[in-house]
Every structure is written in structure tokens, then in C-alpha cells.
LOGUTOR-887854 format. One record per atom (N, C-alpha, C, O): residue in one letter; x, y, z. Coordinates in steps of 0.001 Angstrom, whole numbers, padded with zeros to 6 digits, always signed. Layout:
<atoms>
AXYZ/...
</atoms>
This chain:
<atoms>
M+018415-013398+004354/M+018407-014227+005537/M+017943-013445+006758/M+017199-013971+007586/I+018381-012181+006876/I+018012-011377+008034/I+016502-011216+008110/I+015937-011226+009204/R+015840-011068+006970/R+014392-010881+006974/R+013670-012131+007436/R+012572-012031+007985/R+014244-013292+007235/R+013611-014539+007656/R+013905-014866+009111/R+013215-015692+009710/L+014904-014239+009680/L+015306-014524+011055/L+014163-014361+012055/L+013975-015246+012891/P+013381-013256+012010/P+012283-013141+012987/P+011289-014289+012890/P+010816-014781+013914/V+010970-014717+011693/V+010027-015814+011504/V+010619-017103+012060/V+009922-017867+012728/L+011884-017347+011795/L+012535-018559+012290/L+012598-018564+013812/L+012401-019609+014431/V+012866-017421+014420/V+012916-017333+015874/V+011544-017637+016464/V+011439-018396+017427/V+010496-017054+015895/V+009137-017313+016384/V+008809-018794+016279/V+008317-019394+017235/L+009079-019386+015121/L+008767-020797+014933/L+009566-021688+015879/L+009023-022650+016422/A+010840-021386+016082/A+011663-022186+016984/A+011151-022099+018423/A+011114-023104+019133/M+010763-020913+018845/M+010262-020765+020209/M+008913-021458+020380/M+008639-022039+021430/L+008088-021397+019369/L+006803-022080+019441/L+007002-023591+019484/L+006322-024294+020231/A+007934-024080+018682/A+008204-025510+018644/A+008809-025998+019959/A+008660-027166+020316/A+009486-025111+020675/A+010122-025491+021937/A+009118-025650+023073/A+009483-026095+024161/G+007873-025297+022838/G+006856-025522+023846/G+006485-024311+024673/G+005829-024462+025703/C+006876-023125+024268/C+006492-021914+024993/C+004996-021689+024838/C+004452-021866+023748/A+004334-021305+025902/A+002893-021062+025844/A+002584-019750+025124/A+001680-019710+024289/Q+003311-018683+025426/Q+003117-017380+024783/Q+004466-016860+024334/Q+005418-016843+025115/V+004557-016438+023091/V+005823-015962+022538/V+005617-014583+021942/V+004671-014366+021185/D+006503-013643+022280/D+006547-012319+021670/D+007972-012101+021181/D+008928-012302+021930/V+008115-011688+019916/V+009423-011456+019320/V+009427-010068+018694/V+008448-009663+018068/G+010530-009339+018863/G+010632-007999+018304/G+009990-006988+019229/G+009875-007207+020435/K+009575-005885+018648/K+008972-004803+019419/K+007747-004318+018662/K+007836-003972+017485/D+006606-004293+019335/D+005370-003878+018676/D+005466-002419+018234/D+006131-001611+018882/F+004806-002090+017140/F+004803-000737+016604/F+003445-000454+015984/F+002698-001374+015653/D+003134+000826+015830/D+001841+001257+015308/D+001978+001592+013826/D+002347+002709+013463/L+001678+000621+012980/L+001804+000800+011540/L+000852+001874+011019/L+001226+002669+010157/Q-000356+001901+011528/Q-001336+002877+011055/Q-000867+004306+011343/Q-000985+005181+010486/A-000339+004543+012537/A+000173+005873+012881/A+001329+006254+011956/A+001430+007406+011534/F+002201+005294+011639/F+003307+005550+010717/F+002771+005956+009353/F+003195+006968+008796/E+001846+005177+008813/E+001319+005468+007473/E+000561+006790+007417/E+000555+007447+006376/E-000065+007186+008491/E-000778+008461+008514/E+000175+009649+008502/E-000193+010732+008047/R+001398+009458+008999/R+002356+010561+009132/R+003429+010597+008052/R+003862+011680+007659/V+003862+009453+007569/V+005024+009392+006678/V+004723+010032+005320/V+003633+009880+004770/E+005714+010746+004801/E+005652+011291+003453/E+006982+010972+002779/E+008030+011499+003153/V+006915+010095+001775/V+008119+009715+001048/V+008746+010976+000452/V+008059+011804-000146/G+010052+011104+000624/G+010773+012259+000109/G+010800+013445+001060/G+011466+014442+000780/E+010083+013356+002191/E+010053+014458+003150/E+010341+014030+004588/E+011055+014728+005309/T+009794+012892+005010/T+009970+012436+006391/T+011418+012026+006630/T+012021+011347+005799/E+011975+012439+007766/E+013369+012143+008091/E+013478+011001+009103/E+012514+010654+009786/R+014686+010428+009178/R+014971+009355+010141/R+014558+009735+011552/R+013959+008938+012274/T+014886+010965+011939/T+014580+011405+013302/T+013079+011368+013582/T+012663+011067+014700/D+012263+011675+012566/D+010809+011606+012734/D+010374+010167+012986/D+009595+009893+013899/V+010887+009254+012165/V+010523+007842+012299/V+010948+007317+013664/V+010184+006613+014324/R+012153+007653+014088/R+012643+007210+015404/R+011745+007741+016517/R+011478+007040+017492/Q+011284+008970+016370/Q+010398+009550+017383/Q+009053+008818+017415/Q+008504+008596+018494/W+008519+008442+016258/W+007216+007770+016184/W+007281+006312+016631/W+006417+005842+017371/L+008331+005589+016168/L+008384+004139+016357/L+009454+003660+017327/L+009454+002490+017708/G+010356+004528+017732/G+011478+004111+018557/G+012600+003560+017695/G+012588+003698+016472/E+013566+002937+018347/E+014710+002377+017620/E+014263+001173+016799/E+013418+000399+017249/P+014818+001007+015602/P+014480-000179+014807/P+015034-001441+015462/P+015997-001388+016226/V+014412-002569+015151/V+014895-003846+015666/V+016200-004219+014963/V+017089-004816+015571/S+016311-003865+013679/S+017563-004110+012956/S+017773-003033+011904/S+016830-002379+011459/T+019035-002865+011516/T+019393-001914+010465/T+020341-002601+009497/T+020990-003589+009840/G+020411-002071+008290/G+021316-002632+007295/G+021306-001789+006039/G+020849-000646+006038/Q+021819-002378+004964/Q+021845-001699+003678/Q+021218-002581+002617/Q+021277-003809+002677/V+020616-001912+001642/V+020065-002591+000474/V+020859-002105-000725/V+021081-000904-000883/V+021288-003036-001570/V+021973-002684-002804/V+020975-002872-003937/V+020502-003981-004188/R+020668-001792-004606/R+019693-001827-005698/R+020354-002327-006979/R+021581-002354-007069/P+019558-002722-007968/P+020121-003255-009217/P+021126-002325-009898/P+022039-002802-010572/D+020976-001012-009737/D+021915-000071-010353/D+023175+000142-009512/D+024040+000936-009884/G+023282-000567-008374/G+024452-000456-007513/G+024307+000550-006389/G+025164+000618-005507/T+023255+001321-006402/T+023003+002299-005355/T+022745+001584-004028/T+022009+000598-003974/R+023355+002089-002969/R+023144+001546-001623/R+022271+002514-000833/R+022478+003727-000857/V+021298+001953-000137/V+020453+002764+000744/V+020378+002096+002106/V+020445+000873+002224/E+020237+002924+003127/E+020100+002425+004492/E+018679+001887+004675/E+017719+002454+004152/E+018556+000786+005426/E+017240+000215+005684/E+017077-000068+007166/E+017955-000649+007803/W+015940+000351+007704/W+015559+000044+009074/W+014425-000953+009029/W+013530-000846+008191/T+014458-001930+009933/T+013402-002933+010003/T+012787-002953+011397/T+013481-002996+012412/Y+011473-002922+011405/Y+010687-003084+012624/Y+009868-004349+012434/Y+009256-004535+011382/Y+009846-005215+013427/Y+008997-006402+013333/Y+008477-006777+014712/Y+009062-006449+015744/Y+007356-007475+014681/Y+006757-007951+015918/Y+006006-009236+015614/Y+005214-009297+014673/G+006256-010250+016408/G+005559-011520+016255/G+005031-011990+017588/G+005645-011763+018630/T+003894-012641+017548/T+003295-013175+018758/T+002521-014443+018414/T+002039-014610+017294/G+002412-015323+019388/G+001662-016554+019169/G+001624-017395+020423/G+002363-017148+021376/T+000754-018393+020417/T+000630-019301+021549/T+000577-020738+021063/T+000261-021016+019906/L+000891-021632+021970/L+000770-023063+021708/L-000403-023589+022506/L-000776-022935+023479/P-000998-024677+022191/P-000699-025537+021044/P-001318-024983+019767/P-002285-024222+019809/G-000762-025365+018660/G-001234-024910+017356/G-000665-023535+017035/G-000297-022776+017932/L-000601-023234+015777/L-000065-021943+015346/L-001139-021085+014683/L-000829-020107+014004/S-002394-021453+014882/S-003456-020745+014179/S-003547-019269+014555/S-004059-018470+013770/D-003066-018890+015732/D-003140-017489+016143/D-001804-016746+015999/D-001720-015569+016348/A-000764-017412+015492/A+000541-016771+015345/A+000446-015642+014328/A-000135-015804+013254/Q+001032-014482+014683/Q+001001-013315+013815/Q+002381-012680+013776/Q+003087-012646+014783/L+002760-012176+012608/L+004016-011460+012444/L+003753-010270+011539/L+003160-010404+010469/K+004200-009108+011982/K+004123-007936+011112/K+005519-007349+010998/K+006310-007398+011939/M+005806-006793+009825/M+007133-006271+009557/M+007021-004993+008735/M+006195-004896+007826/L+007861-004016+009064/L+007944-002755+008344/L+009397-002520+007988/L+010265-002511+008860/E+009660-002328+006698/E+011008-002036+006223/E+011001-000647+005599/E+010202-000359+004708/I+011900+000209+006077/I+011956+001593+005615/I+013335+001843+005020/I+014351+001574+005660/Q+013369+002358+003794/Q+014631+002676+003137/Q+014817+004191+003109/Q+013881+004949+002852/Y+016069+004613+003384/Y+016398+006037+003472/Y+017404+006442+002404/Y+018322+005691+002077/R+017216+007629+001874/R+018190+008230+000963/R+019419+008646+001761/R+019395+008647+002991/K+020497+009001+001055/K+021735+009415+001731/K+021524+010593+002675/K+022229+010716+003677/N+020567+011453+002370/N+020330+012628+003206/N+019439+012323+004415/N+019078+013234+005160/G+019080+011044+004617/G+018302+010651+005785/G+016801+010787+005637/G+016074+010715+006628/V+016324+010984+004422/V+014895+011131+004153/V+014336+009794+003660/V+015017+009063+002941/V+013099+009476+004046/V+012464+008228+003620/V+012397+008168+002099/V+011864+009069+001451/D+012943+007096+001542/D+012916+006872+000096/D+011757+005959-000286/D+011078+006183-001288/S+011538+004923+000531/S+010442+003988+000289/S+010234+003166+001559/S+011058+003179+002474/Y+009109+002452+001587/Y+008849+001543+002688/Y+007885+000480+002226/Y+007146+000668+001259/K+007897-000654+002932/K+006919-001709+002676/K+006615-002399+003981/K+007456-002458+004878/W+005414-002918+004083/W+005010-003624+005279/W+004318-004911+004889/W+003792-005046+003785/T+004327-005845+005809/T+003629-007118+005624/T+003036-007523+006957/T+003521-007139+008021/G+001977-008308+006873/G+001457-008952+008063/G+000363-008271+008824/G-000156-008855+009776/E-000019-007080+008467/E-001103-006400+009177/E-001968-005706+008143/E-001454-005018+007262/T-003249-005877+008240/T-004153-005214+007300/T-004699-003936+007900/T-004789-003796+009120/Q-005050-003033+007061/Q-005615-001741+007499/Q-007096-001849+007690/Q-007744-000868+008055/
</atoms>
């Protein structure tokens, strides 16, 4: 549900008649991908590059392992019509020692 919240907020604000809507905090995905190294990059590095995450939480994997997850998202759009609405999201999972375990992004092409 938390992952769908940014999309729902954008859609609700657009439906309410706002001319320009920005949700979340913009971030530089390309700069992140150029720097990040799974198994080596630490939380402090990510925070320095991207700032504070928009949300944090935990992911429970099928084997029961829990990992910390940070989410960055940014959405923008204008009315009328939603043809220009855009949303990008980056989810980063950390091992117990604070090192990047994995990440995935959606909404922006390289």
C-alpha cells in the first residue's frame, strides 16, 4: 500500500483541479546508478548523494529475513489531461550492516 500512496496522491491532486502538481522530492537516478556498488555502498553515502528518503520501512523476504528499505519518489504533472504526468521511484534495500543489498527503480529511462 505504501508504494501505491505516491501514485494515489498525484492522481487525487490532479483530479482536484490543480494546474501543476509535484509530489515527493526529485532525485538524480543516473548519478545514483553511476556511484552505487551493491555490497559496498553504505547508507551514509546514499544519504549524501540523494538526501533523506521520502519514506523508510522494512521488507520481509520469503525466508523471513528483514531488510531496511528506503524509498525515493517524485511525481509531477499538469491539468487538463494526464498525458504529461510522470512518476519515478527508487527503492533501496540495506543489509543489517548498513550496506546496499539491492535496489530497483521505475519510471525513468536511461
